[in-house]
N, C-alpha and C positions, 0 to 999 in steps of 0.2 A: 504494500498500499506505498510505504513511503517512497519507493522509486517512482512509482505511476505518479504520487503528488509532485515528486521533483519533478519528471518528465513535462507533465503537464506544465510546471511555474515556467519552464523553458521556451518551450511553446509562446506562450501567453506573453512570456517577455524578453523577445527574441532581442527587442532594442537593448535592453540592460546589458545582457549578456552576451551580445557581440560587440558593444562598445568596451565591457570588461576584457574581450579578448584580443580588441586592437589596441587598448591601452597597456596589456601585457604581453603580448607576443608583437606587436608590430608587424611586419612585413610577414612573418607567418601564418597570419589570419588568414591569407590567400589561398595558401595549401590546406589549411585547415577546411575552408569555405570549398574548395577543388574538391576536397576528399569526402564532403559530404555530399556531394550533389552527385559524384561517380557514383557512390554506394548506394546512394536511393534510388539511381537507374542502374546501377552495373548488377547487383547484388539484390536476388530475389528474396534474400531473407532481410532485408531490410528497407522496407515498404513503410516503416513507419516516421523514417527519418523527416524533417522538414523541408518542403521546398517552396512552395510559391511566396509563403509566409517569409522565409527563410531570404528569399531573393530581394523580397520589396523591402524588408527593415536592413538590407546589404547597398539596396540604392539609395536609398532615406540616410547610412551613416556615410555613405560616400557624399554623399550632397553637401556634408560638414568640412569637407576637405581632409575626412581622415584616411581615404583609400583613393585611388584612381580609377573612376569608374567604368573608363574603357577599359583599362587593364583588367578593369575585376569580369566584366562581363566578356571579353574575348575568353578568359580563363575558364568562367563559368560554361561557356559555350563549348569550350574543348572538353572539358569536364562530361558535361551531359552527353555529346557524341562519344566519347569515349566508353562511359557508362552502357549505353546504350550496345555498342557493338559488343561489350564484354559479354552482356546479356544474351545478345544473338547469338554470341556462338558457343556459349553454354548449354543455351536451349536446343542447338544445330547439334551440338556432339553430344549431350546426354540425353536429349528430351527421347530420342526414337528407343533407345535403349530400357525407356520407363514402360513404353506403350509395344510391351511383346505378346499381354496376354488378350485373348478374346474375349476371355468371359472374367473379365474385372469391370464395375460398373464403373469407373471414374478412368483409368488407366489402358483404354484397348484399343486396338487398331483403328476402329472405326473413329472415335471420336480423332486422330489424328488424321485421319480423311479428310474428316468435316474441317479440320485447322486449316490444311493446304488449301481446301477450296472454297473457306472464308478469305482468307491471306491473299488468294490469287484474285477474286473479287473486289475487296475494298482493305486490302493491307497498308497503300499509302496514306487513304485518310485516317486509318486506324491509327497509327504510329503518331500524325501529326494532332490528332484532337488527344490522344494519350495523353499527351506532355501538361494539358492542364486538369487532368484527373490523377491527384493522388491514390498510391495505391496499384490502379489501372497501370500509370505509367511505368511502374516498376518491372510489371508482368508483361505489359503488351512487346519488348523487343525478345522475352524469353520464350514467348509463345511463336512469334514470329519464326526464329529461329525452328523450334519445333516445325512449325508450320513448312519448315525450308523456303521461304520467302525471298524471290531473287537478289540476291545479295548487293548486286549495285543500286536496283530500287530502295533495297531498304536503309542504305548509307545516304541517299540522296533525300529520302523522306526523313530519314533520323537527323542530317543534318540541316535540312528547313526548319523541321518541327524545333530543333534546339535552339536555333539563332532566334526564331520567333519567341519561345516562350521564355528564352532570359532575358532578352530585350525588353518584352512586354513587363516582366514585374522589377527587372532591374532598373530602367529606366523611368517604368511607372514610379517607383521609391525615389527615384534622384530628384525627379521635377516635382513631384505632389507627397514625398513623404514629410517635407519640412515646412507644409502648410500648416498655420499654426493648428487649425481646427482637426487638421487630421495628426501632427503632433502631440498634441494635447489629450488626444483618445486612441493613441495609438493601439492600445491594447484590443480595443474594439472593433479595431481596421480590420488587426491579424486574427481574431475570433470570427469577424466578417468573412476573409478571405477564406478562412477552413470551412467556412458553411457553405460558402458559394460554390469551391471547389469539388466537395462531396458533394453537394444538392442533387448532381446529375445521376450519381449511381445509386443516389436514395428513391430519386422518384422512379429509377430503373427498376428496382428493389420492389417498390411497391406496386409497379405494375403488374411485375413478373408476378407477386405474392396473390394480387386480386383475380390475376386470369386462370392462375393456376385454383385456386378458391372458386371459382367462377365456373371453371370446368367441371372441379369434382364435382361440385353440385346441381349442374346441369341435371336435368330427370331424364333418364334415357327411354330413349323410342322402344317400343314395340314392336315385334312383327308386321 
C-alpha cells in the first residue's frame, strides 16, 4: 500500500519530482527521461510508467530554462522509436514461440493469424494512435512484431507517431505549462491528462461489456 501511495504521489506531483531531479542530477536528467520513455514503450512489463503527463511536465520545466527543449524533444523521440523497435523485435522473435498450441484459449495459432490479418489492414494507424493511449502504446509494437507487420512500414509509422507524440506533449508543456492558470493547477492538469489518455480505453471496455451483456440476454429464437 505504501508503494502504491508513493507511486501515485510521483504521478500527481511530477513537476516537483522532476524539478528535484534536475536540481540534483543536472544533465543526467536527460538520460533518466530517455530511459523512462524507452522502457515504457520498449518493455511489455513497464506499461505503468508515466508517459503523456511526464512529457508535458518536462516541456513546462524546459520553458523555465532548466533544460534545452529541442535537445529534450529529439532525445525523447529517439527513445520512443528505439523502445518501439525493441518491443517489435521481442514480439517478432518470441511471439510465435508463445503461439504453438491449438487448444489454448489465449495463446493459439488462430489468434496469431487474426493478429497478422489485423495488422495487414490497420497496422499503420494502430501504431500511430496507440502512442496516445497508455498501456496500449506499450503492447502495440509487441503485437505488431507477433503479427509480423512488414518492418519498413512499422518503422515509418513508429517514427511518425513518435515525433507527433513527443512534439505534442513536450511543446504543449513548453508553451502552455507555465501559463498561470495551468502552473497554479498543474496537479489537476496532470490528472486531467491521465483521465483523457485512458478515456478511450474505458469507453471501448464499456462498449464491449454492454455488447456482450446484450448478446447474452438476447432471447433465443425457436425453430
